N, C-alpha and C positions, 0 to 999 in steps of 0.2 A: 579615707580620702573624701572630702566634701567637695562637691561641684556646685558652683554657684551659677545658676541658669538665668539670672536676672538679665544679663546682657543679651540672651537669645530672644528675649521677648520683643526686642525691636528689629530683628532680623526678618525681613519680608520673605526671604527664601525659605524660612521655617514657619511661615504663618503669621509672623509678627504684624500687629496692627494697632490701631488705637481705638479706644471707645470712651464715651463720657460716663463719669460717675456722678450722680446727683445725690447728695447727702441731705436727707430731710432733717429739719430742726422744727420744733413747735414751740409756740408761746401762747399766752393768753392775751387777747385784745382787751381793751378797756371795757368792752361790753361782756367780757367773760367767755367769749368764743375762742376756740382754738384756731390758731393761724399757723399754717405749715408753710415754711419757705425752704428753698433748696440752695446749697452751696455746691457749685459745679467744679469739676476737675477732669482733666483729660489724662487718661492712664494708658500705658503701652502694655500689650499682652497678646495672648493667643486665644481665640474663641473657637471652640469645637462643640458639636453635640454631646450631651452628657452620655457617659457609658451606662450600660444596663446595670452595672454594679453600683452606680450612684443612686439608684432608686432606693436603696436601703437607708440613704441619708436624708430622704425627702419626707415631708409630711404625708399622711394618707390622703389619697385622692388626687395627688399631683401626678399628671401624665408625664412620663419621661420624654415624650416627644415634644413637650412644650418647654423643656429645660435645656439651656446651654451651660457649658463649663467655661469659665473665664479664668485663665491662668495669668497672673500679674504679679510683679514685684510691688505694686502699689497697695494702698490701704483700702480694703473693702470690708464691709460689715453686714452682717445679717440682722443687726439690732440685738437688743437684749430681751425682748418679749415684755418689757415693762415701760421704760421711759425712753428708750432710743428705738426709732423706727429703722427698718432695713434700708439700705441703700438701693438706689434705682439705677441701672445701667442702661445706656442707650448705645446700640450698635446696629448697623446695617438699616437704619430706618425703623427699627422696632425697639421696644422698651421692655426691660426685664427687671423683676424684683428679686433681690438676693435673699435666698432661703437658708443657704448653709455655706460656711467658710471653713476650709481646711488650711492651717498654716504648715507650710513646709519650710520653716525658717533655716533649716540647715542647708537648704538649696537656694534660698533667697527668693522664694515665691510663695504665692497663696492660690488656692483654687476656690472659686466661688461658684456655687451652683445657683442659677437664677432662672425663675420662671417667667416666660412670656406673659406680658400684660396685654390682655385683648379689651376691646370695647366692652364696657360694662364691668370690668374687674375692679376691685377695690385695692388700691395701692397701700 
């Protein structure tokens, strides 16, 4: 039996909220400089601190205390490490860079682990 939890993402009693996803795209300006622009979307989901077991999915040197888990039925991406940059999520007045995405398609959701971007961080 498959349970689709996508509808639960909007239930405030279960922690449902909204957050912004900013998807970066890059292009070359006529001067040969890279220009990054963002396409924004609002996603419904649940945001929680990352679990200690999530540390195994993160790059070396990332502090688990700086990572939030975003559960959503929406489209989120960690980029491909080559031509696609990772999505940027904004929630609670803070900005996060997506590091890892797990698809739970049988349940209608994805889990994105995203690191808090602080002043001086590179997106």
